[in-house]
OpenMM code with the backbone's topology and positions (N, CA, C; nanometers):
from openmm import Vec3, app, unit

residues = "MET LYS PHE ILE GLU PRO LYS LYS ARG LEU GLU LYS LYS THR ASP TRP ARG VAL SER GLU HIS THR LYS LEU THR VAL LYS HIS TYR ALA GLU TYR THR GLY TYR THR GLU ASP GLU VAL VAL ASP ILE PHE LEU LYS ASN LEU LEU ASP ASP GLU LYS PHE THR GLU TRP VAL ASN SER LYS ARG ARG ASN LYS ARG ILE VAL GLN GLN LEU ALA LEU SER GLU GLU ILE".split()
positions = [
    Vec3(-0.6961, 2.8188, 1.2613),
    Vec3(-0.7614, 2.6928, 1.2854),
    Vec3(-0.7253, 2.5957, 1.1741),
    Vec3(-0.6887, 2.4747, 1.2111),
    Vec3(-0.6613, 2.3717, 1.1119),
    Vec3(-0.7799, 2.2780, 1.1060),
    Vec3(-0.8218, 2.2499, 0.9864),
    Vec3(-0.9349, 2.1597, 0.9677),
    Vec3(-0.8871, 2.0161, 0.9640),
    Vec3(-0.9726, 1.9270, 0.9998),
    Vec3(-0.9399, 1.7840, 0.9985),
    Vec3(-0.9449, 1.7346, 0.8548),
    Vec3(-0.8376, 1.6714, 0.8139),
    Vec3(-0.8315, 1.6151, 0.6803),
    Vec3(-0.9018, 1.4790, 0.6802),
    Vec3(-0.9810, 1.4510, 0.5794),
    Vec3(-1.0467, 1.3203, 0.5735),
    Vec3(-0.9441, 1.2098, 0.5469),
    Vec3(-0.9717, 1.0937, 0.6021),
    Vec3(-0.8852, 0.9789, 0.5771),
    Vec3(-0.9059, 0.9316, 0.4352),
    Vec3(-0.8010, 0.8788, 0.3760),
    Vec3(-0.8139, 0.8210, 0.2428),
    Vec3(-0.8914, 0.6907, 0.2553),
    Vec3(-0.9969, 0.6784, 0.1835),
    Vec3(-1.0801, 0.5589, 0.1890),
    Vec3(-1.0783, 0.4899, 0.0534),
    Vec3(-0.9712, 0.4224, 0.0271),
    Vec3(-0.9584, 0.3477, -0.0978),
    Vec3(-0.9798, 0.1998, -0.0680),
    Vec3(-1.0769, 0.1740, 0.0149),
    Vec3(-1.0965, 0.0384, 0.0614),
    Vec3(-1.1857, -0.0415, -0.0324),
    Vec3(-1.1682, -0.1702, -0.0238),
    Vec3(-1.2471, -0.2620, -0.1022),
    Vec3(-1.2827, -0.3784, -0.0111),
    Vec3(-1.4064, -0.4168, -0.0110),
    Vec3(-1.4534, -0.5270, 0.0731),
    Vec3(-1.3855, -0.6563, 0.0287),
    Vec3(-1.3324, -0.7295, 0.1254),
    Vec3(-1.2678, -0.8567, 0.0945),
    Vec3(-1.3404, -0.9695, 0.1653),
    Vec3(-1.3255, -1.0870, 0.1116),
    Vec3(-1.3880, -1.2052, 0.1701),
    Vec3(-1.2774, -1.3021, 0.2094),
    Vec3(-1.2141, -1.2749, 0.3222),
    Vec3(-1.1065, -1.3592, 0.3715),
    Vec3(-1.1555, -1.4361, 0.4919),
    Vec3(-1.1022, -1.5528, 0.5082),
    Vec3(-1.1360, -1.6327, 0.6248),
    Vec3(-1.0098, -1.6457, 0.7093),
    Vec3(-1.0219, -1.6109, 0.8353),
    Vec3(-0.9100, -1.6212, 0.9280),
    Vec3(-0.9571, -1.6994, 1.0500),
    Vec3(-0.8616, -1.7508, 1.1235),
    Vec3(-0.8952, -1.8272, 1.2428),
    Vec3(-0.9549, -1.7364, 1.3501),
    Vec3(-1.0266, -1.7973, 1.4414),
    Vec3(-1.0851, -1.7228, 1.5524),
    Vec3(-0.9750, -1.6576, 1.6358),
    Vec3(-0.8631, -1.7266, 1.6510),
    Vec3(-0.7495, -1.6742, 1.7269),
    Vec3(-0.6976, -1.5453, 1.6634),
    Vec3(-0.6828, -1.5457, 1.5309),
    Vec3(-0.6358, -1.4269, 1.4595),
    Vec3(-0.7349, -1.3123, 1.4748),
    Vec3(-0.8625, -1.3435, 1.4619),
    Vec3(-0.9663, -1.2417, 1.4744),
    Vec3(-0.9634, -1.1778, 1.6135),
    Vec3(-0.9494, -1.2584, 1.7166),
    Vec3(-0.9442, -1.2059, 1.8525),
    Vec3(-0.8165, -1.1254, 1.8773),
    Vec3(-0.7064, -1.1701, 1.8180),
    Vec3(-0.5808, -1.0966, 1.8312),
    Vec3(-0.5949, -0.9567, 1.7723),
    Vec3(-0.6523, -0.9478, 1.6530),
    Vec3(-0.6727, -0.8176, 1.5882),
    Vec3(-0.7685, -0.7323, 1.6710),
    Vec3(-0.8737, -0.7935, 1.7208),
    Vec3(-0.9721, -0.7206, 1.8018),
    Vec3(-0.9057, -0.6570, 1.9241),
    Vec3(-0.8290, -0.7358, 1.9976),
    Vec3(-0.7673, -0.6852, 2.1194),
    Vec3(-0.6529, -0.5877, 2.0892),
    Vec3(-0.5804, -0.6108, 1.9794),
    Vec3(-0.4743, -0.5178, 1.9417),
    Vec3(-0.5345, -0.3831, 1.9026),
    Vec3(-0.6480, -0.3861, 1.8343),
    Vec3(-0.7164, -0.2625, 1.7960),
    Vec3(-0.7611, -0.1873, 1.9214),
    Vec3(-0.8121, -0.2601, 2.0169),
    Vec3(-0.8532, -0.1973, 2.1425),
    Vec3(-0.7326, -0.1340, 2.2129),
    Vec3(-0.6207, -0.2041, 2.2128),
    Vec3(-0.4971, -0.1564, 2.2753),
    Vec3(-0.4450, -0.0292, 2.2082),
    Vec3(-0.4463, -0.0268, 2.0740),
    Vec3(-0.3883, 0.0860, 2.0007),
    Vec3(-0.4845, 0.2020, 1.9788),
    Vec3(-0.6141, 0.1758, 1.9881),
    Vec3(-0.7123, 0.2802, 1.9621),
    Vec3(-0.7506, 0.2916, 1.8156),
    Vec3(-0.6968, 0.2049, 1.7332),
    Vec3(-0.7348, 0.2007, 1.5920),
    Vec3(-0.8527, 0.1061, 1.5748),
    Vec3(-0.9181, 0.1140, 1.4600),
    Vec3(-1.0223, 0.0168, 1.4303),
    Vec3(-0.9558, -0.1130, 1.3866),
    Vec3(-1.0311, -0.2203, 1.3879),
    Vec3(-0.9774, -0.3484, 1.3429),
    Vec3(-0.9327, -0.3403, 1.1975),
    Vec3(-1.0108, -0.2728, 1.1141),
    Vec3(-0.9746, -0.2566, 0.9725),
    Vec3(-0.8416, -0.1836, 0.9572),
    Vec3(-0.8233, -0.0782, 1.0364),
    Vec3(-0.6995, -0.0007, 1.0282),
    Vec3(-0.5799, -0.0834, 1.0743),
    Vec3(-0.5978, -0.1636, 1.1795),
    Vec3(-0.4888, -0.2491, 1.2284),
    Vec3(-0.4456, -0.3470, 1.1199),
    Vec3(-0.5426, -0.4126, 1.0576),
    Vec3(-0.5098, -0.5093, 0.9512),
    Vec3(-0.4417, -0.4381, 0.8350),
    Vec3(-0.4934, -0.3233, 0.7942),
    Vec3(-0.4361, -0.2483, 0.6819),
    Vec3(-0.2920, -0.2071, 0.7106),
    Vec3(-0.2684, -0.1511, 0.8286),
    Vec3(-0.1333, -0.1067, 0.8654),
    Vec3(-0.0385, -0.2254, 0.8736),
    Vec3(-0.0839, -0.3323, 0.9380),
    Vec3(0.0019, -0.4487, 0.9549),
    Vec3(0.0388, -0.5112, 0.8204),
    Vec3(-0.0579, -0.5264, 0.7328),
    Vec3(-0.0298, -0.5905, 0.6038),
    Vec3(0.0586, -0.5045, 0.5145),
    Vec3(0.0536, -0.3737, 0.5302),
    Vec3(0.1436, -0.2875, 0.4529),
    Vec3(0.2890, -0.3096, 0.4923),
    Vec3(0.3109, -0.3632, 0.6121),
    Vec3(0.4471, -0.3951, 0.6550),
    Vec3(0.5093, -0.5060, 0.5705),
    Vec3(0.4279, -0.5810, 0.4976),
    Vec3(0.4816, -0.6847, 0.4096),
    Vec3(0.5729, -0.6247, 0.3026),
    Vec3(0.5496, -0.4980, 0.2709),
    Vec3(0.6325, -0.4318, 0.1697),
    Vec3(0.7736, -0.4057, 0.2204),
    Vec3(0.7972, -0.4199, 0.3509),
    Vec3(0.9309, -0.4038, 0.4067),
    Vec3(1.0133, -0.5326, 0.3977),
    Vec3(0.9512, -0.6411, 0.3538),
    Vec3(1.0205, -0.7692, 0.3398),
    Vec3(1.1108, -0.7630, 0.2160),
    Vec3(1.2410, -0.7576, 0.2394),
    Vec3(1.3364, -0.7420, 0.1288),
    Vec3(1.3290, -0.8578, 0.0299),
    Vec3(1.3093, -0.9793, 0.0798),
    Vec3(1.3013, -1.0950, -0.0107),
    Vec3(1.1782, -1.0850, -0.1002),
    Vec3(1.0678, -1.0324, -0.0462),
    Vec3(0.9473, -1.0142, -0.1266),
    Vec3(0.9710, -0.9119, -0.2369),
    Vec3(1.0299, -0.7975, -0.2019),
    Vec3(1.0549, -0.6952, -0.3043),
    Vec3(1.1567, -0.7430, -0.4069),
    Vec3(1.2538, -0.8217, -0.3641),
    Vec3(1.3485, -0.8807, -0.4596),
    Vec3(1.2760, -0.9744, -0.5548),
    Vec3(1.1835, -1.0526, -0.5020),
    Vec3(1.1060, -1.1459, -0.5847),
    Vec3(1.0236, -1.0685, -0.6877),
    Vec3(0.9586, -0.9595, -0.6438),
    Vec3(0.8792, -0.8780, -0.7359),
    Vec3(0.9690, -0.8222, -0.8455),
    Vec3(1.0838, -0.7699, -0.8067),
    Vec3(1.1747, -0.7109, -0.9051),
    Vec3(1.2367, -0.8146, -0.9978),
    Vec3(1.2421, -0.9398, -0.9555),
    Vec3(1.3014, -1.0439, -1.0407),
    Vec3(1.2024, -1.0990, -1.1435),
    Vec3(1.0737, -1.0712, -1.1237),
    Vec3(0.9726, -1.1219, -1.2166),
    Vec3(0.9804, -1.0457, -1.3480),
    Vec3(0.9595, -1.1191, -1.4545),
    Vec3(0.9525, -1.0546, -1.5851),
    Vec3(0.8218, -0.9783, -1.5947),
    Vec3(0.8254, -0.8687, -1.6657),
    Vec3(0.7074, -0.7839, -1.6843),
    Vec3(0.6440, -0.7482, -1.5498),
    Vec3(0.7233, -0.6936, -1.4618),
    Vec3(0.6784, -0.6642, -1.3262),
    Vec3(0.6269, -0.5211, -1.3079),
    Vec3(0.6224, -0.4430, -1.4137),
    Vec3(0.5832, -0.3021, -1.4010),
    Vec3(0.4470, -0.2851, -1.3348),
    Vec3(0.3515, -0.3693, -1.3726),
    Vec3(0.2174, -0.3585, -1.3163),
    Vec3(0.2196, -0.3863, -1.1662),
    Vec3(0.2924, -0.4889, -1.1259),
    Vec3(0.3013, -0.5235, -0.9835),
    Vec3(0.3679, -0.4099, -0.9066),
    Vec3(0.4752, -0.3565, -0.9610),
    Vec3(0.5472, -0.2469, -0.8950),
    Vec3(0.4543, -0.1268, -0.8772),
    Vec3(0.3746, -0.0956, -0.9792),
    Vec3(0.2813, 0.0167, -0.9692),
    Vec3(0.1712, -0.0126, -0.8676),
    Vec3(0.1173, -0.1346, -0.8697),
    Vec3(0.0094, -0.1695, -0.7771),
    Vec3(0.0560, -0.1623, -0.6319),
    Vec3(0.1779, -0.2036, -0.6076),
    Vec3(0.2303, -0.2052, -0.4708),
    Vec3(0.2994, -0.0746, -0.4336),
    Vec3(0.3048, 0.0191, -0.5261),
    Vec3(0.3687, 0.1488, -0.5059),
    Vec3(0.5134, 0.1303, -0.4607),
    Vec3(0.5813, 0.0373, -0.5254),
    Vec3(0.7230, 0.0122, -0.4971),
    Vec3(0.8079, 0.0957, -0.5905),
    Vec3(0.9179, 0.1419, -0.5410),
    Vec3(1.0131, 0.2118, -0.6258),
    Vec3(1.0843, 0.1069, -0.7097),
    Vec3(1.1056, 0.1337, -0.8364),
    Vec3(1.1720, 0.0373, -0.9222),
    Vec3(1.3209, 0.0224, -0.8835),
    Vec3(1.3690, 0.1130, -0.7998),
    Vec3(1.5085, 0.1064, -0.7573),
    Vec3(1.5312, 0.0030, -0.6488),
    Vec3(1.4226, -0.0441, -0.5864),
    Vec3(1.4363, -0.1401, -0.4766),
    Vec3(1.4932, -0.2705, -0.5270),
] * unit.nanometer
topology = app.Topology()
chain = topology.addChain("A")
for resn in residues:
    res = topology.addResidue(resn, chain)
    for name in ("N", "CA", "C"):
        topology.addAtom(name, app.Element.getBySymbol(name[0]), res)
């Protein structure tokens, strides 16, 4: 028997304001995928790390070690 592993809950409450359209889009996408709205937003925003120009910008900043660690980016990127 395999036991269910708990999800990592390293969440922090945020106070962001988004348009009603965005909120409804996330709501319906969550319903479509079966994920919660929080999980949809978390997964989608993590895709920002795939933006090559963003990672290049992070790597071009002076004293970027803290940012690289916070974003869990490889320094080789």
